[in-house]
Short mmCIF file of the C-alpha atoms (twelve columns), coordinates in Angstrom:
data_MODEL
# 
_entry.id   MODEL 
# 
loop_
_atom_site.group_PDB 
_atom_site.id 
_atom_site.type_symbol 
_atom_site.label_atom_id 
_atom_site.label_alt_id 
_atom_site.label_comp_id 
_atom_site.label_asym_id 
_atom_site.label_seq_id 
_atom_site.Cartn_x 
_atom_site.Cartn_y 
_atom_site.Cartn_z 
_atom_site.pdbx_PDB_model_num 
ATOM 1   C CA . UNK A 1   -18.898 52.714 51.646 1 
ATOM 2   C CA . UNK A 2   -21.316 55.929 51.041 1 
ATOM 3   C CA . UNK A 3   -24.236 53.699 50.091 1 
ATOM 4   C CA . UNK A 4   -23.206 51.028 52.811 1 
ATOM 5   C CA . UNK A 5   -23.103 53.565 55.576 1 
ATOM 6   C CA . UNK A 6   -26.502 55.042 54.558 1 
ATOM 7   C CA . UNK A 7   -28.052 51.669 54.396 1 
ATOM 8   C CA . UNK A 8   -26.454 50.586 57.697 1 
ATOM 9   C CA . UNK A 9   -27.751 53.579 59.284 1 
ATOM 10  C CA . UNK A 10  -31.302 53.112 57.412 1 
ATOM 11  C CA . UNK A 11  -30.784 56.678 56.042 1 
ATOM 12  C CA . UNK A 12  -33.095 57.288 53.127 1 
ATOM 13  C CA . UNK A 13  -31.457 58.335 49.807 1 
ATOM 14  C CA . UNK A 14  -32.038 58.477 46.322 1 
ATOM 15  C CA . UNK A 15  -29.338 56.401 44.568 1 
ATOM 16  C CA . UNK A 16  -28.924 57.622 41.085 1 
ATOM 17  C CA . UNK A 17  -26.392 55.942 38.797 1 
ATOM 18  C CA . UNK A 18  -25.053 57.429 35.901 1 
ATOM 19  C CA . UNK A 19  -24.922 55.452 32.791 1 
ATOM 20  C CA . UNK A 20  -21.607 55.825 30.896 1 
ATOM 21  C CA . UNK A 21  -22.970 57.619 27.749 1 
ATOM 22  C CA . UNK A 22  -24.604 60.211 29.830 1 
ATOM 23  C CA . UNK A 23  -21.576 61.174 31.924 1 
ATOM 24  C CA . UNK A 24  -19.849 63.673 29.356 1 
ATOM 25  C CA . UNK A 25  -22.904 66.070 29.359 1 
ATOM 26  C CA . UNK A 26  -22.954 65.718 33.291 1 
ATOM 27  C CA . UNK A 27  -19.605 66.041 33.947 1 
ATOM 28  C CA . UNK A 28  -19.090 69.873 33.763 1 
ATOM 29  C CA . UNK A 29  -22.197 70.471 36.170 1 
ATOM 30  C CA . UNK A 30  -20.059 68.453 38.980 1 
ATOM 31  C CA . UNK A 31  -18.459 70.665 41.424 1 
ATOM 32  C CA . UNK A 32  -15.027 68.760 41.049 1 
ATOM 33  C CA . UNK A 33  -15.993 67.048 37.761 1 
ATOM 34  C CA . UNK A 34  -16.118 63.732 39.445 1 
ATOM 35  C CA . UNK A 35  -18.739 61.488 41.265 1 
ATOM 36  C CA . UNK A 36  -19.978 60.908 43.816 1 
ATOM 37  C CA . UNK A 37  -22.097 63.780 45.041 1 
ATOM 38  C CA . UNK A 38  -24.466 63.768 47.743 1 
ATOM 39  C CA . UNK A 39  -27.241 66.501 48.007 1 
ATOM 40  C CA . UNK A 40  -28.413 67.262 51.481 1 
ATOM 41  C CA . UNK A 41  -32.091 68.406 52.210 1 
ATOM 42  C CA . UNK A 42  -30.512 71.857 52.541 1 
ATOM 43  C CA . UNK A 43  -29.548 71.853 48.731 1 
ATOM 44  C CA . UNK A 44  -26.102 71.628 49.889 1 
ATOM 45  C CA . UNK A 45  -23.826 69.549 47.704 1 
ATOM 46  C CA . UNK A 46  -21.308 67.324 49.016 1 
ATOM 47  C CA . UNK A 47  -18.574 65.997 46.880 1 
ATOM 48  C CA . UNK A 48  -15.312 63.911 46.954 1 
ATOM 49  C CA . UNK A 49  -16.052 60.363 48.321 1 
ATOM 50  C CA . UNK A 50  -13.649 60.294 50.889 1 
ATOM 51  C CA . UNK A 51  -14.953 63.586 52.472 1 
ATOM 52  C CA . UNK A 52  -18.718 62.518 52.066 1 
ATOM 53  C CA . UNK A 53  -17.942 59.039 53.556 1 
ATOM 54  C CA . UNK A 54  -16.175 60.789 56.519 1 
ATOM 55  C CA . UNK A 55  -18.952 63.383 56.955 1 
ATOM 56  C CA . UNK A 56  -21.420 60.776 57.076 1 
ATOM 57  C CA . UNK A 57  -19.363 58.567 59.536 1 
ATOM 58  C CA . UNK A 58  -18.904 61.655 61.575 1 
ATOM 59  C CA . UNK A 59  -22.663 62.650 61.536 1 
ATOM 60  C CA . UNK A 60  -23.971 59.406 62.360 1 
ATOM 61  C CA . UNK A 61  -21.301 58.311 65.189 1 
ATOM 62  C CA . UNK A 62  -19.588 55.789 63.207 1 
ATOM 63  C CA . UNK A 63  -15.845 57.648 64.177 1 
ATOM 64  C CA . UNK A 64  -15.829 56.335 67.644 1 
ATOM 65  C CA . UNK A 65  -15.987 58.511 70.722 1 
ATOM 66  C CA . UNK A 66  -14.191 61.787 69.966 1 
ATOM 67  C CA . UNK A 67  -13.073 62.045 73.549 1 
ATOM 68  C CA . UNK A 68  -11.518 58.784 73.211 1 
ATOM 69  C CA . UNK A 69  -8.143  59.255 71.169 1 
ATOM 70  C CA . UNK A 70  -7.163  55.602 71.361 1 
ATOM 71  C CA . UNK A 71  -10.452 54.322 69.781 1 
ATOM 72  C CA . UNK A 72  -10.070 57.314 67.111 1 
ATOM 73  C CA . UNK A 73  -6.450  56.237 66.473 1 
ATOM 74  C CA . UNK A 74  -7.554  52.475 66.017 1 
ATOM 75  C CA . UNK A 75  -9.994  53.402 63.422 1 
ATOM 76  C CA . UNK A 76  -8.148  55.920 61.721 1 
ATOM 77  C CA . UNK A 77  -5.326  53.187 61.465 1 
ATOM 78  C CA . UNK A 78  -7.537  50.643 59.898 1 
ATOM 79  C CA . UNK A 79  -8.820  52.846 57.389 1 
ATOM 80  C CA . UNK A 80  -5.216  53.869 56.619 1 
ATOM 81  C CA . UNK A 81  -3.924  50.452 56.190 1 
ATOM 82  C CA . UNK A 82  -6.883  49.912 53.717 1 
ATOM 83  C CA . UNK A 83  -6.092  53.303 52.052 1 
ATOM 84  C CA . UNK A 84  -2.576  52.281 51.506 1 
ATOM 85  C CA . UNK A 85  -3.350  49.027 49.616 1 
ATOM 86  C CA . UNK A 86  -6.097  51.071 47.551 1 
ATOM 87  C CA . UNK A 87  -3.198  53.380 46.555 1 
ATOM 88  C CA . UNK A 88  -0.913  50.494 45.592 1 
ATOM 89  C CA . UNK A 89  -3.351  48.525 43.635 1 
ATOM 90  C CA . UNK A 90  -5.146  51.587 41.998 1 
ATOM 91  C CA . UNK A 91  -2.474  52.257 39.147 1 
ATOM 92  C CA . UNK A 92  -3.483  48.798 37.837 1 
ATOM 93  C CA . UNK A 93  -6.805  47.627 38.520 1 
ATOM 94  C CA . UNK A 94  -8.238  49.341 35.626 1 
ATOM 95  C CA . UNK A 95  -5.535  48.008 33.101 1 
ATOM 96  C CA . UNK A 96  -6.271  45.030 30.982 1 
ATOM 97  C CA . UNK A 97  -4.353  41.840 30.051 1 
ATOM 98  C CA . UNK A 98  -0.758  41.601 30.490 1 
ATOM 99  C CA . UNK A 99  -0.383  45.176 31.932 1 
ATOM 100 C CA . UNK A 100 -2.849  44.323 34.546 1 
ATOM 101 C CA . UNK A 101 -1.224  41.049 35.104 1 
ATOM 102 C CA . UNK A 102 2.399   42.514 35.601 1 
ATOM 103 C CA . UNK A 103 1.053   45.301 37.783 1 
ATOM 104 C CA . UNK A 104 -0.530  42.579 40.210 1 
ATOM 105 C CA . UNK A 105 2.429   40.338 40.021 1 
ATOM 106 C CA . UNK A 106 4.660   43.412 40.916 1 
ATOM 107 C CA . UNK A 107 2.473   44.280 44.031 1 
ATOM 108 C CA . UNK A 108 1.991   40.844 45.279 1 
ATOM 109 C CA . UNK A 109 5.652   40.110 45.158 1 
ATOM 110 C CA . UNK A 110 6.505   43.270 46.528 1 
ATOM 111 C CA . UNK A 111 4.969   45.649 48.887 1 
ATOM 112 C CA . UNK A 112 1.566   43.769 48.676 1 
ATOM 113 C CA . UNK A 113 2.808   41.292 51.277 1 
ATOM 114 C CA . UNK A 114 3.759   43.843 53.932 1 
ATOM 115 C CA . UNK A 115 0.407   45.744 53.353 1 
ATOM 116 C CA . UNK A 116 -1.557  42.779 53.528 1 
ATOM 117 C CA . UNK A 117 0.262   41.493 56.560 1 
ATOM 118 C CA . UNK A 118 -0.272  44.785 58.345 1 
ATOM 119 C CA . UNK A 119 -3.867  44.645 57.693 1 
ATOM 120 C CA . UNK A 120 -4.141  40.995 58.633 1 
ATOM 121 C CA . UNK A 121 -2.696  41.874 62.043 1 
ATOM 122 C CA . UNK A 122 -5.098  44.244 63.142 1 
ATOM 123 C CA . UNK A 123 -8.215  42.019 61.881 1 
ATOM 124 C CA . UNK A 124 -9.782  40.281 64.657 1 
ATOM 125 C CA . UNK A 125 -10.752 36.843 64.798 1 
ATOM 126 C CA . UNK A 126 -14.358 37.755 65.440 1 
ATOM 127 C CA . UNK A 127 -15.750 41.199 65.956 1 
ATOM 128 C CA . UNK A 128 -14.937 44.552 64.682 1 
ATOM 129 C CA . UNK A 129 -11.656 46.322 63.549 1 
ATOM 130 C CA . UNK A 130 -11.796 49.001 66.289 1 
ATOM 131 C CA . UNK A 131 -13.629 48.463 69.474 1 
ATOM 132 C CA . UNK A 132 -16.932 46.470 70.344 1 
ATOM 133 C CA . UNK A 133 -19.338 48.024 67.639 1 
ATOM 134 C CA . UNK A 134 -19.261 48.592 64.185 1 
ATOM 135 C CA . UNK A 135 -17.422 51.876 62.943 1 
ATOM 136 C CA . UNK A 136 -16.531 53.443 59.746 1 
ATOM 137 C CA . UNK A 137 -13.267 51.349 59.558 1 
ATOM 138 C CA . UNK A 138 -15.531 48.254 59.315 1 
ATOM 139 C CA . UNK A 139 -17.751 49.819 56.738 1 
ATOM 140 C CA . UNK A 140 -14.771 51.252 54.810 1 
ATOM 141 C CA . UNK A 141 -12.978 47.636 54.883 1 
ATOM 142 C CA . UNK A 142 -16.448 45.890 53.352 1 
ATOM 143 C CA . UNK A 143 -16.734 48.600 50.939 1 
ATOM 144 C CA . UNK A 144 -13.232 47.850 49.563 1 
ATOM 145 C CA . UNK A 145 -12.871 44.427 50.199 1 
ATOM 146 C CA . UNK A 146 -13.932 42.849 46.792 1 
ATOM 147 C CA . UNK A 147 -11.960 45.171 44.688 1 
ATOM 148 C CA . UNK A 148 -8.865  44.340 47.230 1 
ATOM 149 C CA . UNK A 149 -9.253  40.563 46.871 1 
ATOM 150 C CA . UNK A 150 -9.652  40.843 43.014 1 
ATOM 151 C CA . UNK A 151 -6.374  42.512 42.820 1 
ATOM 152 C CA . UNK A 152 -4.044  41.128 45.374 1 
ATOM 153 C CA . UNK A 153 -3.560  37.310 43.972 1 
ATOM 154 C CA . UNK A 154 -3.595  34.807 46.825 1 
ATOM 155 C CA . UNK A 155 -2.358  37.244 49.414 1 
ATOM 156 C CA . UNK A 156 -5.897  37.716 51.054 1 
ATOM 157 C CA . UNK A 157 -7.387  34.396 49.943 1 
ATOM 158 C CA . UNK A 158 -4.868  32.378 51.722 1 
ATOM 159 C CA . UNK A 159 -5.909  34.418 54.913 1 
ATOM 160 C CA . UNK A 160 -8.533  32.469 56.921 1 
ATOM 161 C CA . UNK A 161 -9.398  35.888 58.658 1 
ATOM 162 C CA . UNK A 162 -10.460 37.361 55.268 1 
ATOM 163 C CA . UNK A 163 -12.824 34.719 54.174 1 
# 
């Protein structure tokens, strides 16, 4: 979502990709020993992907009107539903073979149905997740869509709203 947000708002940035063999030497230099990081023009280094994304969403007015609690709620609700799915599929998305398949089947046949239904219920037939303009919720959804789609069996594929 970070790159998508920056591109959507036409904010210039240097997209530095770390190659896996280079990571062990770079890791100790990272503030939280993880990626991504975003170095601001001031030199300040931001880290933790969710914090960076929300910082940018706030800075570039993608969190809605701060004086409109209802709009803020709609944005946060969508993000939370996507986060719930992400947290549920996270334990098995990096597994391989039968372990991955078992994790996926457990999710799809268990709480996956409820989580996908909850998300489906807030996706409009057309338009945006929250309000009448693109928000961080939309960027967050699109940024996670492919991974969620690959890991939820036919739960998303069978829904016209997700096509």
